[in-house]
C-alpha positions in Angstrom: 8.8 26.1 -18.3 11.3 29.1 -17.4 13.7 28.7 -14.6 16.0 32.0 -15.1 14.4 33.2 -11.9 15.6 30.6 -10.0 19.0 30.3 -8.2 22.0 27.8 -9.5 21.3 25.9 -6.3 17.3 25.8 -6.5 17.8 24.7 -10.2 20.2 22.0 -9.4 18.2 21.0 -6.6 15.0 21.0 -8.7 16.8 18.5 -11.4 17.3 15.9 -9.0 13.4 15.3 -9.2 14.0 15.4 -13.2 16.8 12.7 -12.6 15.1 10.2 -10.1 11.8 10.2 -11.7 12.9 8.0 -14.3 13.2 5.5 -11.9 9.9 6.4 -10.3 8.0 6.1 -13.5 10.0 3.2 -15.4 10.7 1.2 -12.4 8.0 2.1 -9.6 5.0 2.9 -11.7 5.2 1.3 -15.1 7.4 -1.0 -16.9 8.9 -2.9 -14.0 5.5 -4.0 -12.6 4.0 -5.0 -16.0 7.3 -7.1 -16.6 7.1 -8.6 -13.0 3.6 -9.5 -13.5 4.6 -11.1 -16.8 7.6 -13.0 -15.5 5.2 -14.0 -12.3 2.5 -15.3 -14.6 4.9 -17.3 -16.7 6.1 -18.9 -13.4 2.6 -19.9 -12.6 1.7 -17.4 -10.0 -2.1 -16.2 -9.8 -2.7 -12.5 -10.8 -4.3 -11.5 -7.5 -1.4 -13.2 -5.6 1.4 -11.6 -7.7 -0.3 -8.4 -7.2 -0.3 -8.9 -3.4 3.5 -10.2 -3.5 4.3 -6.9 -5.1 2.4 -4.9 -2.5 4.0 -6.8 0.3 7.6 -6.1 -1.2 6.9 -2.4 -1.4 5.7 -2.6 2.5 8.9 -4.5 3.2 11.3 -1.8 1.7 9.5 1.2 3.1 9.2 -0.4 6.4 12.8 -0.9 6.6 13.9 2.9 5.5 11.1 4.2 7.8 12.8 2.6 10.6 16.2 3.6 10.0 15.4 7.2 8.5 15.2 9.1 11.7 18.5 7.8 13.0 20.3 8.5 9.6 18.6 12.0 9.4 19.9 12.8 13.0 23.6 11.8 12.2 23.5 13.7 9.0 22.4 17.2 10.8 26.2 17.2 11.4 27.8 19.7 9.0 29.1 17.9 6.0 27.0 14.4 6.5 23.9 15.3 4.6 25.7 14.9 1.1 27.6 12.1 2.3 24.3 10.1 3.1 22.4 11.4 0.2 25.2 10.2 -2.4 25.5 6.8 -0.6 22.0 5.9 -1.1 22.1 7.1 -4.7 25.0 4.9 -5.4 23.0 1.9 -3.9 19.9 2.7 -6.0 21.9 3.1 -9.1 23.9 -0.1 -8.6 20.8 -2.0 -8.0 18.9 -0.6 -11.0 21.6 -1.7 -13.2 21.6 -5.0 -11.6 17.9 -5.5 -12.6 19.2 -6.1 -16.4 21.0 -9.3 -15.2 18.1 -11.0 -13.4 17.3 -14.3 -15.4 13.9 -14.8 -17.1 11.1 -16.2 -14.8 12.9 -15.5 -11.6 10.2 -13.3 -10.2 11.6 -13.5 -6.7 14.9 -12.3 -7.5 13.3 -9.4 -9.1 11.4 -8.6 -6.3 14.6 -8.6 -4.0 16.9 -6.5 -6.3 13.9 -4.3 -6.8 13.6 -3.7 -3.1 17.3 -2.6 -2.7 17.1 -0.5 -5.6 14.0 1.3 -4.1 15.6 1.7 -0.7 18.5 3.4 -2.7 15.6 5.7 -4.2 13.6 6.4 -1.3 16.8 7.0 1.0 18.3 9.5 -1.3 15.0 11.1 -1.5 14.8 11.7 2.3 18.0 13.7 2.0 17.3 15.4 -1.1 13.8 16.7 0.7 15.7 17.8 3.5 18.2 19.8 1.2 15.1 22.3 0.4 16.0 24.3 3.4 19.5 24.7 2.2 18.7 25.9 -1.3 15.9 28.4 -0.7 13.8 30.6 1.9 10.5 29.9 3.4 8.7 32.1 1.2 9.9 30.4 -2.2 9.4 26.8 -0.8 6.1 26.2 -2.4 7.1 27.4 -5.7 10.5 25.6 -5.5 9.0 22.2 -4.3 6.3 22.5 -6.8 8.6 23.2 -9.9 10.7 20.6 -8.8 7.9 18.0 -8.9 6.7 19.7 -12.5 10.2 19.0 -13.8 10.2 15.6 -12.4 7.1 14.6 -14.5 8.8 15.9 -17.5 12.0 14.3 -16.8 10.3 11.0 -16.2 8.0 11.3 -19.4 11.3 11.6 -21.8 12.9 8.4 -20.9 9.6 6.6 -20.4 8.6 7.6 -24.1 11.8 6.4 -25.4 11.4 3.0 -23.3 7.7 2.7 -24.7 8.8 3.0 -28.3 11.6 0.5 -27.9 9.1 -2.2 -26.1 6.4 -1.4 -28.9 8.7 -1.8 -31.6 10.0 -5.2 -30.2 6.4 -6.2 -29.7 5.5 -5.5 -33.4 8.8 -7.2 -34.5 10.2 -4.0 -36.0 13.5 -4.4 -34.1 14.8 -8.1 -33.4 14.6 -8.3 -29.8 12.3 -9.8 -27.4 9.9 -7.9 -25.1 11.9 -9.2 -22.2 15.1 -7.7 -23.6 13.2 -4.6 -24.6 12.0 -4.2 -20.9 15.6 -4.6 -19.7 17.1 -1.7 -21.9 14.2 0.4 -20.5 15.8 -0.3 -17.0 19.2 0.7 -18.7 17.7 4.1 -19.6 16.3 4.7 -16.3 19.9 3.9 -14.7 21.9 6.1 -17.1 19.0 8.9 -16.9 19.1 8.9 -13.1 22.9 8.9 -12.9 23.6 11.7 -15.5 21.2 14.2 -14.4 22.3 13.7 -10.7 25.5 15.3 -11.4 24.1 19.0 -10.8 22.7 18.0 -7.4 26.0 16.3 -6.5 28.1 19.4 -7.8 26.2 22.6 -6.9 24.1 21.9 -3.8 25.7 22.2 -0.5 24.5 21.9 3.1 24.2 25.3 4.5 22.3 24.5 7.9 23.7 22.0 10.2 25.2 21.5 13.6 28.7 21.4 14.6 30.6 18.0 14.6 31.5 16.6 18.0 33.8 13.8 19.1 31.2 11.2 19.4 28.4 12.1 16.8 26.6 8.7 16.6 26.0 8.7 20.3 24.9 12.3 20.6 22.6 11.9 17.7 20.9 9.0 19.4 20.7 11.4 22.5 19.2 14.1 20.3 16.6 11.7 18.8 15.7 10.5 22.1 15.2 14.2 23.3 13.3 15.1 20.4 10.8 12.2 20.8 10.6 13.0 24.5 9.8 16.8 23.8 7.7 16.3 21.0 5.0 18.6 22.7 7.3 21.5 21.6 6.3 20.7 18.0 2.6 20.7 18.3 1.6 21.5 14.7 4.6 19.6 13.1 3.3 16.5 15.0 -0.4 17.1 14.0 0.6 17.5 10.3 2.6 14.6 10.4 -0.3 12.5 11.6 -2.5 14.2 8.8 0.4 13.3 6.5 0.7 9.7 7.4 -3.1 9.0 6.3 -3.6 10.8 3.0 0.1 10.0 1.6 -0.8 6.5 2.4 -3.5 6.4 -0.2 -1.2 8.5 -2.7 1.6 6.5 -2.6 -0.1 3.1 -2.9 -2.4 4.3 -5.9 1.1 5.5 -7.3 2.7 2.1 -6.8 0.1 -0.3 -7.4 -1.6 1.5 -10.6 -0.1 -0.5 -13.4 -0.7 -4.0 -11.4 -4.4 -2.9 -10.6 -4.8 -1.8 -14.3 -3.6 -5.4 -15.4 -5.8 -7.2 -13.0 -8.9 -5.2 -14.3 -7.8 -6.2 -18.0 -6.4 -3.0 -19.3 -3.6 -4.0 -21.8 -0.1 -3.5 -21.2 0.3 -1.0 -24.3 -2.7 0.9 -23.1 -1.2 1.2 -19.6 2.0 2.6 -20.8 0.3 5.0 -23.1 -1.9 6.4 -20.0 1.2 6.7 -17.8 3.1 8.6 -20.4 0.4 11.2 -20.7 -0.4 11.2 -17.1 3.1 12.7 -16.6 2.5 15.4 -19.2 -0.6 16.2 -17.6 0.8 16.2 -14.3 3.7 18.6 -14.8 1.7 21.8 -15.3 -0.7 20.9 -12.5 2.2 20.5 -9.9 3.4 24.0 -10.8 -0.3 25.3 -10.7 -0.5 23.8 -7.1 2.5 26.0 -6.3 1.1 29.0 -7.8 -2.2 28.8 -6.1 -0.7 27.8 -2.7 1.2 31.2 -2.8 -2.1 33.0 -3.7 -4.2 31.2 -1.0 -2.2 28.8 0.9 -0.7 25.3 0.7 -3.2 23.6 3.5 -6.3 24.8 1.2 -4.4 23.3 -1.8 -4.0 20.1 0.0 -7.4 19.6 1.0 -8.4 20.0 -2.7 -5.9 17.6 -3.5 -7.3 15.0 -1.0 -10.9 15.4 -2.2 -9.7 14.8 -5.7 -8.1 11.2 -4.5 -11.6 10.4 -2.6 -13.0 10.7 -6.3 -10.5 8.4 -7.4 -10.9 5.7 -5.0 -14.8 6.1 -5.4 -14.4 6.1 -9.4 -11.9 3.0 -9.4 -14.3 0.8 -7.4 -16.4 0.9 -10.6 -13.6 0.8 -13.0 -14.4 -1.6 -15.9 -12.6 -0.5 -19.1 -9.8 1.0 -20.5 -11.7 4.4 -21.0 -12.3 4.3 -17.1 -8.8 3.9 -16.5 -8.0 6.9 -18.7 -10.5 8.9 -16.6 -9.0 7.8 -13.5 -5.2 8.4 -14.5 -6.3 11.8 -15.5 -7.9 12.5 -12.2 -4.7 11.4 -10.5 -2.6 13.5 -12.6 -4.3 16.7 -11.5 -3.5 16.4 -7.7 -0.4 13.8 -7.9 2.4 16.2 -7.9 0.7 19.0 -6.1 -0.2 17.1 -2.9 3.4 15.9 -2.7 5.1 19.2 -3.4 3.0 21.1 -1.0 3.4 18.7 1.8 7.2 18.5 1.4 7.3 22.7 1.5 4.7 22.8 4.1 6.7 20.5 6.4 10.1 22.3 5.7 8.7 25.5 7.0 7.8 23.9 10.4 11.2 22.4 11.1 14.2 23.9 12.6 16.7 24.4 9.9 19.8 23.1 11.7 18.0 20.0 12.4 16.2 19.3 9.1 17.6 16.0 8.4 16.3 14.7 11.7 12.8 15.9 11.1 12.9 15.0 7.7 13.6 11.5 9.0 10.5 11.8 10.9 8.6 13.2 8.0 10.0 9.9 6.1 8.8 7.5 8.7 5.5 8.8 8.9 5.2 8.6 4.9 7.0 5.2 4.8 5.1 3.7 7.5 1.9 4.8 5.8 3.3 3.2 2.4 3.5 -0.2 4.7 -0.2 -0.2 5.6 -1.8 1.2 2.1 -0.5 -1.5 0.0 -1.0 -4.4 2.5 -4.6 -3.1 3.0 -5.0 -3.1 -0.9 -3.4 -6.6 -1.1 -5.3 -8.3 1.6 -8.7 -6.7 0.6 -8.2 -7.7 -3.0 -7.2 -11.6 -1.9 -10.0 -11.7 0.4 -12.6 -10.3 -2.0 -11.0 -11.8 -5.2 -11.5 -8.2 -6.7 -8.8 -5.5 -7.1 -11.4 -2.9 -7.3 -12.4 -3.6 -3.6 -8.8 -3.0 -2.8 -8.7 0.5 -4.1 -12.1 1.4 -2.5 -10.7 0.5 0.8 -8.1 3.4 0.7 -10.8 6.0 1.0 -10.9 5.9 4.8 -7.2 7.0 4.7 -7.9 10.2 2.7 -10.8 11.0 4.9 -9.0 10.7 8.4 -6.1 12.8 6.7 -8.4 15.6 5.6 -10.0 15.7 9.2 -6.8 15.9 11.0 -5.3 18.4 8.4 -7.7 21.0 9.6 -6.2 21.4 13.0 -3.1 22.9 11.5 -2.4 26.4 10.6 -2.0 28.1 7.3 1.4 28.1 6.1 1.0 31.8 5.9 1.0 32.2 9.5 4.3 29.9 10.1 6.7 31.4 7.4 9.7 32.8 8.9 9.0 31.6 12.3 11.6 29.9 14.4 11.0 26.4 15.5 12.7 25.4 18.8 16.1 23.5 18.2 16.7 20.0 19.6 18.0 20.1 22.9 20.4 17.2 23.6 20.9 18.1 27.5 
């Protein structure tokens, strides 16, 4: 994976994907959900209920960040504030991830609370990380830089993940004298160390370029700016339409990512198979994320986003009929082809639409639409699973979100037509 043609700032920015994806794969997607499910089962919680509780927890922390995202983003648009907010959320995420190690066995509710705070740290830092895209590169390079970031992220997540898997499997086979619980907590520690160490280039080399001048009352003025942005939302026609489309299709994407291991457990896939599948998914997803970026430059991001949504519709249909470990493999490989690409191009397309000096405020709206979507998706899947008693029905219910997202997306222009255009700045008068 050659990165010589990228600037120091672009490379440092991309490596935060490499850093934070250790949390995303070990905590959000893989080892933590399996660990949590085991702790909940030991405490007598039914499988469908524990899956639903995990979904509700994800909904809670995403709702919290969705509510505060635009406010914090508006304040962070002042010169020098963006890095401070990014660093603050990063510290919260790292501290909470480290705290997972000390949660007593069987305390599944405490696990969910600490997981909530850690996830707030990750998603909060990602809000400002995404907004830094306008500071590190130009419009014509955004598809490639954003996609390469996701590609590096998959590799960066796979390395600590495979180390963690090796430790857990050796513990299960009694090759090393530790319990599976201890092995899982070692994995949490690995995620913490990886995330912390590889965040250093981002902290050291990436600076805020675009921003507005500070004034005597930044918080008060920020609320006025936010109010006027909402009031004059008609100025941002395509940005608004895209956010509505994004709200629906990213809902399904995020739900499938966060609930995949719990879903696999419910349909009888063993923990060992789940871990191996998720590792291979990381490896397969990396080149496909980069491929999406290249194809978006050759054609356009809108076409590639539609292709990604179609793949996810197939995933929902196939997931309903999932019965065996082989079916789960097929499902995972389908997700791997489009997971990174659809997220990377959504980020770069939106970055081309926003006024650069107000990028944090608008990425706050990007966050609120994405996170509110992530509230409804897990709840929809959890409620459907509880009502029907079948997790398969839950994943099928997500298909409507992708269809609506695709329909709305067709009302925005190709990103080729908006590159270099100036979006109106926020007026606080």
